[in-house]
N, C-alpha and C positions, 0 to 999 in steps of 0.2 A: 504494500500500500504506500503510495506517494503522499507524504504529509503536505497538506495545503499550508502555505505561509501567507498570512494576510498583513497588510499595512495596518498597524495598530491605530493609526490616526483615523482610519475609516470605520473602525469598529465602535459600536455603541452598546455598552453593557445593558442598557434598557431593552435592547432588541435581541439579546442573546438567545432567549427561548424561541423567538420568532424565526431567527436564523435556522435553528435546527428543525423546528416544526414545519416551516414552509420550505425548507430545503434550499437555502441560498446563503451565500457569504461573500461580502465585498473582499476583493483581493488587492487591487492596486489601481491607480489612476493611469489612464492612457489618453493623454491630452485632456479634452473636456469630458471624457466619458470615464465611468468606473467599471472596471472589469469585475464581473460577479460570477462566482461558481454557482451552478444551478443543477439540482438533481431532479427538478420537476418540469423539465422542458425549457425551450428557449423561444417560445412564441411571443408575438408582439404584446398581447394582452398581459401576459405574465411580466414581461419586461417593463410595461408601464406601471404595474403595481409596485414592483421592486424599486423603480426609479423614484416613485413618490415617497417611499420609505427612506431611500438613500439621499434624496435631495439633489440628484444629478442624473443626467442620461446614463444608461448602463449598456454594457455589452455582456450578454450572457454566454458563458462557456459551460458545456455539460461536464459534470463531475458526479461520481456516485455519492449517494447519501452517506455512506460510511466515512468518506473523506471529510464531508462537511461536519458531521457529528464529532469526529476526532479533532478537527480544527477548533470547533466551538469549545470543546472541553479543555483543549490546550490553551486557548486564549483567555478563558474565564474560570480557572480552577477555584479561585477563592470564592467567587460569587456562587458557583455551582455547589461547593461544599457547604457554604453557609445556609443556602436555601434548603439543601437536602437535610441538614441537621436541625434547623431552628425555625423553619417557616411556620409550623403549627404552633410552636411555643410563642413566637412573635405575635401571631394572630390571636391566640387565646391561651395564655399560660396555664389556666385552670384545667385545660384538656390535655396537657402534656405531662408525661411521666418523668420529665427532666427533673422536676421537684418531687421527691418521693412522698413526703408528707407536707401538706400545707401548714401554715401557722396554726390554724384552728385545729387541724388534726394532731399536731404536736402537743398542743395544750390539752386536748382531749385525752391523748394517750398518756400523758403524765398524770392527769387527774385520775384516770381509770387505774393506772398502775399503783398509785399511792393508795387509792381506795381499797384495792384488792389486798395489798400488803397489810394495811391496817386491819381489814376484816379478818385476814388469816391470823394476825397476832391476837386479836380480841375474841374472835369466835371461830376458831380453827375448824371444828367439825362441821358446823352449819355452812360455813363458806365453801369448804370442799364439796359438800353435798350439792350446793347450788351450782358451782362451777361444773361439776361432773354431769349434773342433770341438764344444764344448758347445752353442754357439748353433745350429750346424747340426743337431745331433741333436735338440735341443728343437723346432726348426722342423719337422723331418720328423715327429717323434713326435706333435706337436699336430695337424698336418695329416692324418696317417694315422689318428689317432683319430677325427677328424670324418668322414673318408671311410668308415672301417669301421662307425661307428655309423649313418651315413646309408644305407650299402649294406644293412645289416641292416634298417633301418627300411623300405626299399623293398619288402621281402618281406611287410610287414604292413600291414593297414588297421585301425588301432586307434581311428579316429574313432567316437565314439558317434553312430550314425545314427538320427535321429528322423524318422519318416515324417509326411506331411501328415495321414494318418488319425489318428495319435496326437495331433497338435496339435488337430485338430478335435474330438476326444473330451474335451478339457479343459473343465472348467466354471469360469467366472470366479470364482464364490464359493468354490471350493476352492483357488484359486491363492494362494501365499504373497506376503507383502509383498516388493517388490523395490526396491532403491536403486540409482540410477545416479549415480556421481560424475563430474563433468566439471571438472577443473582448467583454468582459462583465465588467461592473463596477456597483456595487450596484444593481444587477439584481436578487436578491434572489427570488423575487416573480415569475419570469418567467423561471428560468433555468430548472425546472422540465419539462415544456412544450417544452423548447428548446431541451433537450435530447430526448424527445419523437419525436419531428419533425425531427431531424437529424437522429434519429435511423431508420426512414422510408426510408432513401435514399437507392435506389436499386443499390448497388455497393458492390463487394466482400469485406468482412471485412479485409482480409489480404492485400488488395490494397488500403485501405482507412484509413487515420488518421484524426481524428477530434481533433484539438488543441483548447481548451478553454483557453483564455488568461485572467487571473485574476490578478488584481493589488495586490501587496504584503500585503497592509493593509486591503484588502477586505475579511476578514475571513468569514463574513456572506454568501457571494456568494459562496466562496470555500466550505463551509460546506453544502450549499444547493445542490451543484453539487454532493458532496459525498453521500448525502441522496438519490439522484435520481438514484443511482447505475448504472452509465453509463457502456456500454460495454467496453471490454478491449482496443479496438482501439480508445477510447476517452482518450485524454491526457490533463491533467490540467497543464498548464505552469504558474508558478508564475512570473509575470513581476516585476523585481527588482525596488525598489523605485528610483525615479529620476524625473527630470523635462525636458520638460513639460509633465504633466500627460494627455496624449491625446490618442485617438484611434489609430492614425497612429504610435505612438511610440510603443504601445502594438503590433501592427501588425508587426513592424520591428523586435521585439523580436521573434515573431512566425516565421518570415521568416528565421531567423538564424537557426532554428532547423527543418524546413520543409523538408520532404523527397520526396514530390510529384513532378512528372513531370509537373503536373498542380496544380493550387492552386486557391481556391475561398474564398471570404469573405462573411460571413453571419452575420447579426445582431442578437441580443439575441431573438427578437420576430419573426424571420423569419421562414416561413414554405415553403421550396422549394418543387416543384413537385418531387416525388420520383425518376423519371428517368432523372432528370436534368443533372447529371454528365455524364451519358452515352450519352445523346444527345450532350453535349458539346465536348466529346471526338471525336464523329463522325464529328461534325462541324469543329473542329480543323484539323482533318485528311483531310478534303476537302480544307482547306484554305492554302495559301502559308505561308512561314515563317514570312512575314511582318505583319501578323495578330497576334498581341501579346495578345489581350484581346477578349473574347466573353462576351457580356452583355446579361443577361437574363432580361426579363421584370419584373416590379414590379406591384403588385396590392394590394388592401387592403381588409382584411376580415371584416372590420367594416365600409365600405363605407356608409352604410345607417344610421349610428349612429346619425349624426347631420349635419348641413349645412357645417361646417368646413371640416368634413371628405369627404363630397361630392365634395367640391372644390378641395381637395387633389386629389381625384380620377380623376376629369376632367383634372387637371394639368398634372398628370402622364400619362394620356391617350394620350394627344397630344404630350407630350415629347417623350415617348417611341415609339409611333406608327408613328409619323410624323417627329419630329425634328431630331431624331437619323438617320432616313432614309435619310432625306434631307441633313444633314451634311455629311453622308457617301457617297451619290451619287455625291456630289460636292467635295469630297475629302478634307473636312475641318476638323480642330481639333475638337475632341469630348471630352467634359468634362465628365468623367465617373460618374456613380451613385455610391453611397457609399456602396452598397451591391450587392451581386449576380454578381460581376465581376469575371470572370474566366480567369486566367492568364497562359501563358507559364511561368513557374517559372524561367527559365534561363533568359528570357527577362526582367522579373520583377527585378531580381538581377542586370542585366546590367543597368537598369534605376536608380538604387540606392535605390530601395524600395520607401517608402512613406516619405514625408517631415513631421516630427512630429511637426514642428512649424507652419504648415499650417492647419487651422481648417476645410478647405474643401480639404483635401489631394487628393481626387479622381479627382477633377477638375484640380488640379495642375499636377497630374500624367498623365492625358490625354494630356495636352499641352506638357509635356516633351516627351511623347511617340511620338507625332506627329513630334516633332523637330528631332527625331532620325529615322523618316521614318516608324514608326509602324502604323498599322491600327487597328480599332476596329470593330469586327463583332457582329452580334446579332443572338441569338439562340432562337428557338421557344419553350421556357419554361418560366414558371412564378413562381415567389416567392411571396407568400402572406405575408404581414406584417401589422403592426398596424399603422393606420393613427392617428396622434395626434388629439385628440378631445377636448382639453382644451385650451382656448385662451392664458393664460399666458405661458403655455409650448410651444405653437405654436410660439409666439413672440420670446421666447428664442431660439428655434431651428432655426428659420429663420434668426435671428440676427447672429447666428454662421455661417450659410451658406453664408450669404451676406458678413460678415467679411472675410470669406475665399476667396470669389471672389475678394474682395479688395486686400487681400494679394497676390493672384495669379497674379492679374493685375500689382501690384507694382513689384513683383519679376521678371516677364518676360518683364517688360518695362525698366529694368535696362540696358540691352544691346540690344536696339531695332535693331540696324544694324545687330548684330549677329543673332538675332531671325529671321529677315527678310531674311537673307542669308540662314538660315536653312529651313524655311517653305515657303518663298516667300511672295510677297505683298498681294495676294488674301487671303491666310490663316491668314496673320497678321491682315488684316482688319476684318476678321471673329472673330479672337481672341479679337480684340479691342471692337467690337460691342457686342459680347456675354459675355465675361468675364468682360471687363471694363464698357461696356454700361449698363449691368444689374443693378449694384449698383447705377449708376447715374440716371437711369430711376426711380428706387424706391425712391431715395432721392427727385426726382422732383414731385412725385405723390401728396404729401401733399400740397406744395405750389400751384401747378397747380389746385388741387381740390378746394382749398380755393379761388383762383382767379376766377374759373369758377362759384362757388356758389355766390361769391360777385357780379359777373356781372349781376345777376338776381335782385339784391336788391339795388345796388348803381347806381345812375344816371350816364349816360354816360359822362356828362360834367365833373364830378369829376375824372373819369378814364382818360379822355383826357388830363387833366391838369398834370397828373403824367406819363402817358404812351401813346405814339403815337398810333393811331388806327392800323397801320400796324403791330406793335409789339404785341399789345393786341390781335388782331384777329388771328395772327399767332400762338400765344400761345394757345388760346382757340381751334382753329382748330386742331392743332397738338395733343393736349390733347384728344379731342373728337375722332379724327381719331385713335389715338393709342389705346384708350380703346375699340373702336369699333372693331379693328383688333383682339385684344385679346379675346373679347367676341366671335367673329366668330371662332377663333382657338379652344377655349374651347368647342364650340358647335360641331366642327368637331370631337373632341376627342372620344366620345362614339361610333361613327359609326363602326369603325373596331372591337370594343369590344362587340358590340351588346347591350350596356347598354343605350338604347335610353331614358330611364326614367330620365337620368341625364342631357339631353340637356337643359332643361329650367333653370337649376341651373346656367348655364353659365352666365346668366344675372347679377349674383351677383359678377362677376369678378372685377368690379370697387371697391367694398367694400373689396374684398379679397386683392386687390392691396394696399388699404389703410393700411391694417394690415402689409403688406410687407414694406410699407413706414415707419411705426412706428418702425418696426424691423431694417430697414436700418439706422435710426438715432441712435439706440442703438448700432448697429454694428460699426458705425463710431466713436462713443464715446469709445467703447471698443478697437478699433484699436489704439486709441491714449493712452488709459490708461492701458489696459491689453490685448495686441494683441494675446497672446498665450493661453489665458484662454479658456478652452473647456466647453461650456455651455451644460451640459448633458441633454439629452431628456429622461424623465421618460417613462418607458414602463410598460405594464401590468395594465393600468388604464382603458382601454376600457371596457364597459359593454358587448361588443361583443367579448368575449374572446375565443369563440369556433373556433379553426382552425383545426377541424377534417378533415381527408382525403376526406370524402364525401362532406363536406362544401366547401373545396378548389376546388374539382372537379366540383361542381355545378357552382361556381363563375368564373372558368377559362375555362369552356367548349368552349365558343365562341372564346377565345384567341387561343386555340389549333386548332380549326377547321378553323379559318379564313385564 
C-alpha cells in the first residue's frame, strides 16, 4: 500500500471524519486547483461538492479507500484517539464508566459500610441474619426473573425470518453500503482465517468495507493481515495509542471512518453465514425506525471439545433462543452480545458509540438504547465462533464480563429517577435484576454452596446456635431452587437447536456457576483496583479449528430450519 502524503496546510481537523466517510482527501495544490484523492468516483457533481468543502477548484484522482483511511489516521492521530476514548464522557459524564463511583455513590457506600460495621458490632447475630436473608432473596429473585423471562420467550418465535427467495430477489445496485468492524489485538494466529471467513460474505465488494482495527503497537497482527493478502475492500485502520486500550475504544475509532448505512461487529475468530448481511438488510427494511440493532445468533464450532465448551453452548442456546425473545416480547432492555450486532449507523452515532471505559460495552449500549426508545431485533442467521476451552482463560473472560455488568449497574444507578423516567418502573426492575442481580447472584454462589455442603456434615445444633432455622432453611431452599431453575433452563436450550445430545450436560450447571462465582470475586477485586483493565481472551487455541463453510452449514442447519 502506497501511503498518501497530504499538504498539512490543506487539511482541516473539523473535516477529518468527512474525509474518511465521503472518501476524499486534499493532497496538494496544482496552480489554482487542489488535487484531491477520491475513492468515490471523479464525476463533475462529486467534484463540485468537494470543491465547496475545500474552498477551491479541485482535480480528483482515484485512490482506494484504504489509502484515504490510512492517511486520515496518520494525519489526525491525537484527534482520533481523543474522540475514541472520551466523546461519550465529554457529552454526558454520568453515562461513562470512566468514573467508577460518582460523588453521591461514594458517600452512599461509606455510609452503608459504616452502618453495617456498627450493626455487626452492636447486634452481630441479627445483622448477619438480615444480610444473609437479603443475599438469599436477591439470589432467588434474579434467578427466577431469568427463568420467567426465558419461559415466556419459549412460547414465541420473534426471529425475523428471511427466506432464500427474498435474498435472491435483491439487486446488488440497490443494496446499501455496509461496514464490518473487526477489532483485533495480538491475533496473528487467527487473522488468516478471519480474512478467509469474511471474504465469504455474499455482498457486493463495492458496497462492503471491512475495517480491521489494529492497535498501533501490534505490528505482528498488522503484518499477519498483510501476509493474508486481503481484498481491496479490506481496510486496516491503525488505532492510535491511548488509554484505555479496550475493544470499544478501537470500535469508536472505526466508527469515525465508517461509510456504511449499516454496521456490524465481528470478533477475530468469527465465521458468519455468508448471507448474513443480506438477511439483515431485509430484516431492517421490515422493521420501523425504532429498531436500531439486529442481533444474529451465536454458536460454537468447537462445542464438542470438552465439558466447558458444552456448557458454553447450553448457555448461549437458552440466551439467544429464549431470553432474547422473552425480553423482546415484554419490551424490556436487552443487553447486546459482543459480536454479530448489526446497527443502523446513524442510530449508533446518536447513542454516542461505545463506552471505552466499560468492559462489557455491549450490555451498556443496550441499556442506553432502551433509554432512548430503541429496540433490538433478531435475525435468523448464525455466526460461528470459538468457545473458550481452557479454565484459566474462561475465568479471565468471565471476570471481565461480570466486571462490566458491575460497571453498567453503577453507571445507570447514578441517576435512578432519571432512568426510571426514561424507561419506566417495569424496565428499571428488569435492569436491576438482570444487570445488577447477575453479579450479586454469582458472588453468592460460593458462600451458599459452602453453606449447603456444610449442612450435610455439621450437626444441626451447631447451625442453630449461629443461624435461626428460618434463615438457614430459606437460604438452602433459595439456593437449591435457583440452581434447579437454571438446570431446567439449560436443558431447554438445545430443543430449538436440535442438539439434544447436550441436554444431560445441563446437570453440570451448578459447577459451571461455581466457576462464575470465582470469576465474580476476581471481577470485584479488579473493579476496585483496575476497573478499566481489559482482560483479553486468547483465540485460536481450540483443537477444533476447522470453521469451513461445510462444517458451519452442518452445525447450523437446524438453526436455519427451525
